[in-house]
C-alpha positions in Angstrom: -49.1 41.6 39.5 -51.4 39.7 37.2 -53.8 39.2 40.0 -53.9 42.9 40.7 -54.5 43.8 37.1 -57.2 41.1 36.9 -58.9 42.7 40.0 -58.7 46.3 38.4 -59.9 45.1 35.1 -62.7 43.1 36.7 -63.8 45.9 38.8 -64.1 48.0 35.8 -65.7 45.4 33.5 -68.2 44.5 36.5 -69.1 48.2 37.0 -69.7 48.7 33.5 -71.6 45.4 33.0 -73.8 46.0 36.0 -74.6 49.5 34.9 -75.5 48.3 31.3 -77.8 45.7 32.7 -79.2 47.9 35.5 -78.3 45.6 38.4 -77.7 47.0 41.8 -74.7 45.1 43.4 -72.2 45.7 46.0 -68.4 46.3 45.4 -67.4 42.7 46.0 -70.2 41.4 43.8 -69.5 43.8 41.2 -65.6 42.7 41.2 -66.6 39.0 41.1 -68.9 39.5 38.3 -66.2 41.5 36.5 -63.6 38.8 37.1 -65.9 35.8 36.0 -66.9 37.8 33.0 -63.3 38.4 32.2 -62.6 34.8 32.4 -65.6 33.9 30.2 -64.9 36.8 27.7 -61.2 35.8 27.6 -62.0 32.3 26.6 -64.7 33.3 24.1 -62.9 36.3 22.4 -59.1 35.2 22.7 -58.6 35.4 19.0 -59.7 39.0 18.9 -56.9 39.8 21.7 -54.4 38.6 19.1 -55.9 40.8 16.3 -56.7 44.0 18.1 -54.6 44.1 21.4 -55.6 44.7 25.0 -58.8 46.7 24.0 -60.5 43.5 22.9 -59.6 41.8 26.2 -61.5 44.7 28.1 -64.6 44.4 25.5 -64.5 40.7 26.1 -64.6 41.2 29.9 -67.5 43.2 29.6 -69.3 41.0 27.3 -68.5 38.1 29.3 -69.8 40.0 32.5 -73.1 41.0 30.8 -73.4 37.4 29.7 -73.0 36.2 33.3 -75.6 38.7 34.7 -78.1 37.6 32.0 -77.7 34.0 32.8 -77.9 34.6 36.6 -81.0 36.8 36.1 -82.8 34.2 33.9 -81.9 31.0 35.5 -81.0 31.5 39.2 -82.6 34.9 40.4 -86.0 33.8 39.3 -85.8 30.2 40.8 
């Protein structure tokens, strides 16, 4: 069940992050960005999850996905 929850949250976070960064991506890439962003955001913002609940985890997932897109655009896409 945890994997399904991660995919759903990843899809939502990836969708929001790709729209915030104005990136055109297919569904699979959007979900992958969201899941990776959720992992990054989860590590960085774990303490906020304890303080404010699940909403902080979702915010962390979006921020992590935005960071991942920025890193990709800055260092990989321009190579």
